[in-house]
ROMAR-187031 format. One line per 4 residues: number of its first residue (from 1); their letters; for each residue x, y, z of N, C-alpha, C, CB. Coordinates in pm, whole numbers, plus 50000, padded with zeros to 5 digits. Glycine has a CB too. Example, Ala and Ser with C-alpha at 12.3 -4.5 7.8 and 13.67 -1.06 7.14 Angstrom:
# residues 2
1	as	51319,49431,50780,51230,49550,50780,51320,49670,50780,51131,49553,50905  51285,49775,50708,51367,49894,50714,51290,50003,50787,51408,49940,50572
***
This chain:
# residues 264
1	mfqp	26445,75687,57485,26364,75775,57495,26357,75759,57656,26238,75758,57403  26412,75897,57738,26327,75976,57819,26173,76032,57760,26415,76094,57855  26122,75962,57867,25983,76118,57895,26039,76249,57888,25902,76132,58072  26010,76313,57823,26075,76472,57894,25938,76449,57971,26106,76661,57774
5	dllh	25839,76453,58106,25803,76458,58242,25901,76353,58321,25643,76424,58258  25966,76365,58299,26015,76187,58369,25971,76242,58503,26228,76113,58368  26082,76301,58569,26106,76361,58634,26056,76444,58721,26147,76382,58596  25898,76550,58692,25825,76579,58644,25807,76624,58821,25752,76490,58536
9	dqvv	25851,76783,58834,25847,76753,58999,25904,76752,59098,25831,76679,59030  25983,76621,59043,26087,76598,59163,26189,76699,59189,26163,76477,59143  26288,76748,59300,26344,76818,59449,26441,76750,59403,26285,76795,59620  26566,76807,59352,26758,76743,59308,26784,76746,59345,26866,76753,59250
13	ivtg	26934,76762,59473,27018,76779,59503,27143,76722,59423,26997,76758,59604  27238,76828,59372,27414,76740,59341,27480,76825,59342,27464,76658,59202  27566,76709,59459,27648,76820,59452,27836,76816,59381,27638,76858,59610  27871,76895,59435,27983,76872,59267,27871,76881,59145,28082,76665,59247
17	ggtg	27827,76976,59123,27679,77027,59044,27690,77162,58951,27555,77067,59168  27857,77213,58927,27844,77336,58874,27965,77286,58815,27829,77475,58959  28041,77236,58795,28093,77166,58663,28064,77041,58596,28206,77151,58674  28197,76943,58530,28117,76856,58496,28064,76764,58458,28099,76863,58483
21	igla	28140,76638,58512,27926,76567,58566,27838,76558,58623,27873,76487,58592  27876,76652,58672,27746,76726,58813,27686,76810,58796,27782,76786,58941  27743,76913,58712,27667,76984,58665,27596,76880,58470,27771,77147,58668  27627,76794,58410,27570,76738,58246,27480,76660,58333,27689,76633,58109
25	iarr	27563,76603,58467,27395,76544,58607,27217,76672,58584,27494,76609,58885  27256,76728,58665,27193,76861,58675,27093,76934,58548,27314,76950,58699  27185,76938,58464,27068,77007,58372,27037,76855,58240,27152,77201,58274  27084,76692,58316,26951,76621,58228,26838,76620,58275,26957,76485,58199
29	lgel	26868,76655,58424,26802,76636,58526,26606,76677,58539,26897,76715,58613  26754,76832,58487,26624,76933,58494,26575,76938,58377,26647,77080,58536  26587,76891,58248,26509,76906,58113,26416,76788,58147,26604,76889,57956  26450,76598,58214,26308,76546,58307,26260,76678,58365,26342,76424,58451
33	gakv	26225,76734,58402,26120,76806,58473,26194,76822,58636,25959,76708,58467  26306,76767,58692,26299,76801,58799,26388,76952,58804,26340,76682,58880  26294,76936,59001,26390,77106,59070,26527,77056,59104,26317,77192,59255  26584,77145,59095,26753,77108,59058,26827,77221,59215,26819,77196,58825
37	aias	26877,77151,59276,27009,77209,59335,27114,77208,59328,27028,77202,59409  27232,77279,59247,27307,77244,59259,27450,77363,59444,27318,77229,59086  27490,77187,59465,27590,77257,59479,27660,77239,59474,27610,77298,59528  27782,77318,59604,27969,77340,59577,28040,77416,59706,28009,77464,59418
41	rdsa	28203,77337,59663,28215,77434,59793,28256,77580,59720,28352,77375,59919  28291,77566,59628,28353,77702,59506,28244,77722,59453,28474,77671,59372  28249,77942,59442,28145,77964,59499,28131,78027,59301,28138,78067,59675  28279,77971,59241,28243,78025,59137,28274,77937,59066,28281,78136,59108
45	nler	28254,77769,59054,28191,77708,58999,28062,77695,59010,28233,77635,59005  27948,77747,59107,27787,77737,59111,27735,77889,59059,27724,77699,59286  27891,78014,59032,27778,78086,58936,27804,77992,58853,27786,78247,58875  27943,78002,58734,27894,77932,58609,27798,77871,58603,27960,77856,58563
49	gsaa	27828,77759,58634,27694,77616,58629,27563,77698,58712,27756,77421,58754  27519,77767,58733,27367,77819,58713,27309,77893,58611,27334,77892,58805  27437,77987,58590,27458,78043,58470,27413,77956,58365,27589,78077,58454  27446,77816,58321,27456,77744,58218,27323,77663,58217,27581,77667,58219
53	lrha	27284,77620,58330,27126,77623,58369,27007,77653,58343,27109,77658,58431  27084,77844,58375,26934,77912,58306,26937,77941,58180,26885,78046,58363  27094,77915,58131,27126,77882,57941,27066,77827,57963,27242,77829,57843  27007,77753,57982,26927,77654,57895,26737,77628,57984,27049,77474,57895
57	gqdp	26795,77731,58040,26508,77732,58079,26536,77651,58239,26310,77503,57879  26661,77632,58278,26603,77631,58462,26650,77749,58559,26672,77482,58552  26568,77592,58573,26564,77791,58775,26684,77687,58825,26317,77818,58999  26772,77715,58875,26812,77630,58981,26842,77709,59086,26919,77545,58951
61	lavq	26853,77632,59209,26900,77675,59386,27162,77697,59390,26807,77416,59545  27146,77720,59405,27280,77730,59420,27323,77765,59606,27324,77859,59302  27361,77587,59589,27406,77614,59763,27606,77640,59765,27348,77413,59885  27637,77706,59826,27752,77668,59848,27816,77563,60002,27805,77798,59832
65	vdvr	27853,77519,60054,27842,77390,60093,27995,77339,60083,27734,77310,60001  28059,77304,60206,28207,77178,60235,28142,77031,60218,28289,77181,60436  28137,76969,60123,28106,76877,60234,28164,76772,60281,28015,76835,60223  28271,76813,60352,28349,76727,60488,28267,76799,60643,28573,76773,60489
69	ipdq	28216,76900,60549,28154,76977,60741,28002,76920,60772,28124,77209,60744  28015,76909,60791,27903,76810,60905,27729,76941,60924,28031,76786,61145  27777,77012,61000,27675,77150,61009,27685,77190,60907,27697,77267,61101  27781,77241,60770,27716,77335,60651,27592,77156,60532,27936,77444,60511
73	vdem	27656,77062,60501,27569,77015,60518,27423,77019,60551,27608,76983,60552  27362,76969,60648,27308,76986,60703,27220,77160,60654,27385,76945,60809  27272,77235,60618,27181,77364,60608,27192,77388,60522,27187,77471,60669  27255,77302,60383,27239,77247,60322,27072,77183,60236,27317,77199,60380
77	aarv	27065,77124,60321,26954,77022,60305,26835,77121,60398,27001,76840,60380  26819,77236,60479,26756,77278,60542,26724,77362,60444,26793,77304,60655  26818,77426,60370,26799,77585,60260,26680,77481,60150,27021,77665,60135  26732,77408,60144,26721,77301,59968,26512,77292,59990,26851,77028,59987
81	vrhf	26503,77235,60188,26380,77266,60230,26289,77361,60198,26387,77277,60322  26368,77474,60263,26279,77630,60222,26237,77648,60125,26334,77751,60223  26358,77613,60008,26328,77692,59930,26222,77607,59760,26484,77763,59915  26236,77433,59866,26160,77384,59737,26044,77328,59781,26234,77281,59648
85	grid	26020,77300,59902,25890,77283,60024,25990,77130,60025,25653,77284,59967  26044,76999,59971,26127,76848,59968,26291,76910,59956,26074,76727,59799  26275,76734,59964,26353,76637,59914,26390,76491,59876,26399,76654,59952  26375,76476,59709,26268,76378,59673,26380,76273,59657,26159,76412,59532
89	vlin	26551,76390,59576,26664,76308,59518,26767,76345,59574,26687,76313,59381  26892,76291,59610,27063,76315,59630,27117,76310,59533,27145,76227,59706  27209,76341,59449,27312,76277,59362,27400,76294,59443,27344,76323,59226  27531,76240,59529,27680,76238,59591,27784,76244,59429,27708,76055,59707
93	naag	27795,76348,59404,27857,76394,59255,27980,76444,59362,27754,76539,59128  28041,76521,59427,28120,76597,59508,28264,76514,59474,28063,76602,59675  28372,76555,59459,28460,76431,59489,28564,76537,59504,28484,76294,59368  28694,76489,59554,28884,76530,59476,28942,76402,59459,29022,76629,59596
97	nfic	29058,76414,59378,29151,76355,59329,29288,76395,59244,29088,76292,59278  29364,76335,59276,29479,76279,59236,29574,76240,59203,29491,76269,59228  29679,76159,59113,29806,76103,59129,29910,76089,59191,29841,76115,59083  29870,75987,59260,30007,76054,59392,30080,75823,59411,29859,76175,59671
101	raed	30223,75815,59468,30269,75706,59525,30178,75704,59650,30424,75710,59548  30120,75531,59656,30036,75533,59876,30173,75558,59897,29945,75335,60003  30340,75565,59805,30468,75557,59964,30489,75702,59946,30663,75441,59955  30442,75839,59879,30488,75966,59856,30327,76037,59937,30531,76001,59660
105	lspn	30263,75955,59952,30123,76044,59977,30091,76131,60111,30004,75942,59973  29992,76214,60197,30027,76272,60276,29911,76257,60357,30075,76383,60240  29958,76223,60484,29868,76260,60587,29703,76353,60565,29966,76343,60670  29787,76464,60474,29669,76631,60432,29663,76551,60317,29736,76846,60411
109	gwna	29711,76531,60210,29608,76437,60080,29515,76372,60139,29681,76313,59985  29615,76189,60190,29411,76145,60201,29335,76154,60294,29362,76010,60188  29340,76246,60448,29277,76319,60438,29182,76417,60370,29315,76327,60465  29234,76500,60268,29159,76563,60208,29038,76508,60095,29243,76635,60168
113	vvgi	29090,76375,60037,28985,76310,59916,28965,76156,60003,29078,76291,59714  28945,76140,60113,28822,76073,60252,28734,76116,60271,28843,76069,60387  28766,76293,60314,28753,76366,60341,28574,76425,60310,28864,76406,60302  28579,76490,60186,28527,76472,60009,28422,76327,59997,28702,76436,59884
117	vlng	28482,76215,59931,28378,76214,59866,28321,76080,60008,28400,76179,59671  28452,75983,60087,28409,75929,60240,28273,76018,60332,28567,75948,60343  28326,76085,60390,28287,76158,60450,28161,76295,60399,28403,76181,60489  28241,76273,60357,28084,76404,60246,27980,76337,60225,28110,76466,60054
121	tfyc	28040,76227,60149,27920,76111,60140,27810,76045,60258,27995,75994,60100  27859,76071,60321,27794,76007,60453,27691,76130,60468,27913,75977,60606  27766,76253,60515,27698,76304,60602,27567,76426,60446,27838,76397,60745  27647,76447,60416,27479,76434,60311,27340,76345,60293,27512,76408,60184
125	srav	27446,76188,60319,27297,76122,60233,27253,76121,60369,27289,75944,60128  27316,76147,60515,27264,76112,60623,27129,76259,60585,27393,76110,60776  27230,76432,60629,27121,76484,60608,26980,76443,60567,27153,76545,60548  27002,76439,60437,26905,76453,60342,26795,76276,60362,27005,76484,60169
129	grhm	26900,76135,60370,26766,76120,60454,26672,76057,60587,26722,76088,60389  26748,76189,60662,26641,76202,60782,26513,76280,60753,26707,76276,60905  26576,76370,60660,26467,76406,60599,26397,76352,60554,26472,76458,60539  26431,76266,60422,26298,76160,60348,26244,76074,60433,26341,76056,60227
133	iarg	26300,75999,60550,26242,75983,60662,26162,76016,60758,26283,75976,60693  26152,76101,60758,26116,76199,60821,25970,76186,60763,26204,76329,60801  25987,76284,60606,25898,76281,60553,25763,76157,60541,25959,76311,60466  25830,76006,60515,25813,75936,60522,25756,75886,60342,25759,75944,60642
137	aggs	25811,75944,60212,25718,75899,60106,25811,75910,60048,25594,75956,60060  25957,75851,60095,26040,75770,59945,26139,75877,59947,25941,75753,59760  26232,75797,59885,26369,75870,59757,26433,75778,59712,26498,75972,59809  26558,75854,59705,26642,75811,59595,26799,75866,59657,26586,75888,59434
141	ivsi	26873,75806,59660,26996,75874,59664,27142,75797,59546,27031,75865,59844  27170,75883,59468,27232,75820,59371,27398,75847,59414,27178,75879,59222  27522,75777,59393,27656,75836,59432,27764,75778,59368,27683,75827,59571  27761,75835,59237,27918,75824,59191,28023,75778,59264,27968,75938,59161
145	lany	28010,75621,59149,28171,75617,59200,28276,75645,59087,28211,75461,59261  28337,75523,59055,28508,75447,58929,28482,75343,58977,28716,75489,58948  28547,75341,58825,28521,75178,58812,28628,75132,58845,28483,75114,58677  28751,75174,58937,28838,75119,58979,28791,75109,59143,28964,75189,58933
149	vwtg	28624,75143,59167,28654,75071,59301,28628,74854,59298,28516,75167,59428  28604,74814,59142,28607,74739,59149,28735,74618,59120,28523,74756,59115  28861,74721,59152,28965,74596,59114,29109,74706,59193,28979,74546,58878  29118,74907,59230,29226,74990,59261,29275,74992,59138,29322,74951,59368
153	spgt	29401,75093,59180,29388,75201,59068,29569,75204,59100,29260,75375,59101  29678,75175,59082,29812,75233,59117,29746,75435,59117,29966,75170,58957  29786,75458,59172,29851,75591,59247,29663,75680,59230,30041,75695,59119  29608,75599,59248,29492,75676,59307,29414,75558,59492,29344,75685,59125
157	vhsa	29560,75555,59528,29525,75399,59670,29382,75500,59782,29769,75353,59841  29356,75690,59755,29335,75762,59862,29132,75790,59834,29463,75919,59855  29115,75803,59645,29028,75783,59670,29001,75655,59626,28969,75868,59645  29054,75583,59603,29001,75437,59553,28934,75345,59682,29143,75344,59484
161	aaka	29010,75377,59831,28968,75311,59912,28798,75353,59975,29080,75315,60000  28816,75518,59988,28731,75589,59950,28548,75596,59901,28801,75610,59881  28608,75544,59765,28483,75550,59711,28424,75404,59727,28490,75601,59563  28497,75244,59778,28525,75150,59775,28468,75168,59926,28653,75110,59721
165	gvms	28436,75306,60002,28378,75253,60082,28289,75334,60129,28446,75205,60157  28199,75399,59956,28070,75475,59856,27989,75350,59818,28131,75566,59689  28072,75248,59816,28068,75146,59778,27942,75079,59886,28213,75096,59772  28025,75028,59940,27979,74994,60095,27883,75046,60114,28056,75028,60206
169	mtqt	27909,75178,60106,27774,75306,60182,27647,75222,60149,27753,75506,60082  27637,75238,59969,27519,75188,59900,27449,75158,59983,27526,75091,59817  27524,75034,59978,27503,74850,59985,27374,74837,60121,27707,74740,60053  27481,74964,60173,27461,74918,60396,27309,74951,60348,27562,75078,60594
173	lave	27340,75104,60340,27180,75271,60336,27032,75169,60257,27250,75491,60136  27117,75079,60128,26998,75013,60030,26898,74953,60175,27075,74851,59892  27013,74819,60218,26902,74727,60375,26848,74863,60449,27032,74605,60542  26924,74940,60492,26852,75016,60591,26748,75086,60595,26907,75079,60629
177	wakh	26777,75152,60451,26661,75244,60443,26602,75169,60390,26659,75370,60383  26576,75022,60342,26460,74981,60245,26291,75020,60272,26470,74824,60242  26336,75038,60419,26139,75039,60502,26110,75166,60536,26105,74945,60675  26159,75232,60474,26184,75358,60439,26144,75443,60285,26316,75353,60461
181	rirv	26093,75320,60236,26132,75308,60052,26203,75447,59971,25961,75285,59955  26363,75433,60059,26469,75498,60012,26563,75463,59946,26514,75539,60080  26514,75485,59824,26675,75353,59713,26763,75420,59680,26649,75268,59536  26828,75345,59695,27008,75358,59762,27140,75240,59589,27005,75197,60026
185	nava	27145,75353,59503,27224,75326,59405,27379,75372,59423,27162,75382,59293  27477,75337,59314,27583,75426,59220,27626,75403,59159,27665,75475,59236  27678,75466,59100,27692,75447,58949,27869,75435,58936,27613,75598,58853  27904,75386,58857,28148,75396,58833,28131,75418,58659,28302,75141,58881
189	pgav	28184,75547,58737,28216,75514,58507,28386,75545,58478,28096,75701,58355  28390,75500,58416,28605,75495,58372,28598,75646,58290,28689,75307,58201  28671,75636,58224,28710,75740,58185,28613,75789,58056,28852,75722,58162  28547,75962,58103,28516,76056,58138,28554,76202,58046,28558,76038,58255
193	espg	28455,76220,57924,28506,76319,57855,28500,76417,57967,28435,76354,57722  28559,76439,58091,28507,76575,58173,28599,76604,58208,28413,76582,58282  28643,76779,58116,28759,76838,58123,28852,76884,58301,28716,76963,58030  28737,76869,58351,28802,76862,58520,28886,76671,58562,28607,76894,58663
197	aakq	28860,76623,58520,28864,76492,58544,29014,76437,58452,28706,76424,58493  28948,76520,58305,29081,76469,58236,29211,76516,58293,29084,76512,58090  29233,76680,58308,29322,76748,58385,29409,76715,58532,29252,76841,58402  29331,76636,58580,29408,76573,58693,29395,76478,58647,29379,76578,58830
201	lwnt	29372,76360,58547,29459,76218,58554,29473,76238,58451,29416,76074,58592  29461,76248,58353,29556,76172,58253,29566,76314,58116,29462,75983,58188  29670,76393,58142,29664,76509,58129,29748,76579,58020,29682,76547,58239  29799,76441,57923,29848,76412,57856,29787,76363,57681,29900,76347,57938
205	pdav	29917,76416,57571,29803,76268,57503,29847,76120,57511,29781,76276,57325  30013,76091,57580,29980,75928,57569,29887,75910,57685,30123,75818,57585  29870,76010,57782,29831,75918,57888,29678,75894,57795,29827,75995,58076  29583,76029,57746,29493,75961,57699,29512,75823,57559,29414,76076,57667
209	drvt	29578,75845,57543,29550,75688,57417,29636,75556,57495,29656,75722,57202  29714,75590,57635,29712,75454,57673,29547,75404,57793,29884,75439,57760  29544,75476,57813,29366,75491,57863,29277,75424,57767,29303,75662,57867  29208,75513,57629,29159,75513,57558,29184,75313,57512,29201,75643,57485
213	amip	29328,75273,57437,29370,75153,57439,29303,75033,57504,29474,75167,57480  29261,75060,57684,29211,74937,57772,29132,75016,57698,29213,74886,57943  29022,75061,57630,28862,75068,57670,28780,74970,57554,28796,75252,57662  28759,74796,57539,28688,74772,57455,28578,74823,57368,28670,74713,57491
217	lgrw	28535,74953,57379,28422,74985,57298,28558,75120,57211,28237,75052,57414  28611,75086,57288,28710,75216,57169,28692,75362,57238,28623,75237,56968  28697,75405,57296,28594,75541,57341,28572,75509,57518,28399,75535,57234  28665,75680,57488,28574,75764,57673,28450,75789,57669,28619,75934,57732
221	akpd	28371,75780,57777,28173,75807,57816,28144,75961,57799,28113,75765,58020  28038,75974,57771,28044,76181,57683,27908,76152,57846,27938,76251,57383  27989,76297,57865,27933,76297,58079,27731,76326,58052,28048,76542,58226  27715,76307,57916,27535,76241,57941,27552,76097,57910,27391,76311,57816
225	eiad	27587,76092,57941,27578,75853,57911,27635,75854,58026,27701,75721,57753  27658,75994,58113,27708,75952,58334,27483,75975,58374,27897,76217,58487  27465,76108,58272,27357,76185,58347,27181,76056,58296,27357,76408,58258  27210,76050,58181,27130,75927,58113,27099,75812,58235,27234,75850,57975
229	avaf	27264,75790,58251,27207,75631,58349,27139,75664,58560,27427,75492,58364  27199,75838,58554,27152,75843,58730,26986,75898,58670,27273,76002,58873  27009,75981,58594,26823,75931,58559,26744,75858,58531,26767,75957,58497  26811,75760,58458,26736,75590,58474,26727,75546,58643,26860,75445,58382
233	lisp	26818,75528,58682,26861,75496,58856,26685,75551,58946,27052,75650,58926  26726,75708,58916,26601,75790,59049,26430,75796,58969,26666,76025,59090  26476,75710,58836,26338,75665,58805,26231,75585,58870,26349,75611,58716  26063,75668,58835,26036,75465,58856,26057,75389,58747,25871,75406,58891
237	qagf	26130,75447,58687,26126,75269,58618,26264,75197,58592,26052,75262,58449  26347,75214,58785,26359,75110,58797,26418,75108,58992,26451,75063,58664  26267,75145,58981,26144,75104,59123,26161,75010,59225,26012,75044,59078  26237,74963,59159,26244,74799,59171,26444,74790,59252,26216,74700,58943
241	itge	26522,74809,59170,26638,74856,59153,26706,74978,59313,26612,74932,58993  26799,74846,59360,26837,74956,59541,26991,74769,59497,26606,74948,59807  27086,74918,59588,27186,74896,59666,27249,74753,59467,27117,74816,59893  27279,74878,59402,27350,74844,59322,27402,74939,59190,27292,74743,59299
245	tlti	27627,74952,59178,27601,75003,59161,27658,75000,59004,27603,75062,59253  27690,75029,58870,27602,75018,58741,27761,75081,58702,27418,75117,58712  27844,75007,58655,27955,75036,58584,27937,75046,58472,28044,74968,58594  27944,75199,58417,27940,75320,58316,28053,75293,58221,27960,75471,58390
249	dgga	28152,75225,58195,28369,75220,58105,28316,75191,58018,28534,75095,58138  28216,75137,57945,28260,75017,57821,28445,74935,57776,28214,75115,57666  28455,74898,57886,28385,74660,57941,28581,74722,58006,28349,74402,57691  28599,74863,58071,28731,74845,58073,28822,74802,58197,28770,74952,58031
253	wlgr	28708,74738,58255,28650,74692,58434,28721,74547,58409,28421,74678,58480  28715,74512,58302,28667,74413,58300,28838,74302,58265,28528,74428,58189  28940,74370,58222,29077,74329,58164,29090,74294,58031,29127,74224,58228  29262,74305,58081,29273,74244,57924,29215,74072,57904,29462,74247,57878
257	gpfg	29300,74000,58015,29253,73870,58061,29379,73815,57971,29077,73817,58026  29441,73729,57978,29565,73610,58009,29666,73694,57819,29464,73343,57999  29524,73667,57721,29595,73698,57595,29517,73809,57562,29600,73585,57482  29537,73904,57612,29589,74008,57486,29439,74066,57506,29646,73932,57296
261	fagp	29412,74196,57388,29304,74245,57394,29280,74304,57295,29287,74306,57481  29252,74229,57180,29261,74255,57037,29042,74340,57011,29318,74040,56931  29046,74438,57057,28980,74496,57046,29002,74635,56905,28969,74509,57175  28868,74689,56901,28935,74816,56763,29033,74994,56826,28730,74895,56653
***
């Protein structure tokens, strides 16, 4: 159980914060006392996400941004600083994904996903990192990956490669920015009960059943469970953790082994 003021007065940016896991993260961090800015390129998602957070008693800042465009990312960071006075935490959650065989994947499809996931994460980390370094008060960055960064996954060569790149970026920035007291970590969820991901990746009952059968704990994660992991990683309780990727998938990435899986 987190203390209700765990993140009191911390200023947080959540990219992709208008829907799904991003919105769950924004809501939970706000509940713990953070001042939250949600960012998205989709104005409708921003509007709905902001309404949901206001309904929960929060007062979010909504910023429309395409994380693939460095100038827009720099302006996002500047706007948050103008509004709240500083940035303490960045959650890199903006992502794009779809199932496609590698031989059928177009250059545009590859570039779209890599642009959002890998390039966008760097642009956001650079913009916020520069602010944190100049301010001299430290900070925390958490990127949302996927459990297939450890294993690969057929049909997701674009996303798997991009997210694996973000995992390496996480480790590199953790070492490079430690002297500035900026901690950099990641969370790698497996299957999550999120309408956006389910629609893109597991859009039939058979697909859902097949994925569930591969999870030793026998169920999908709830968005709030991902949000709680993020809250821990940015909290003082995780003050000596940096460069780590926390996998949250009910044991799915560990695999079935040579004798099959006899789980629930």
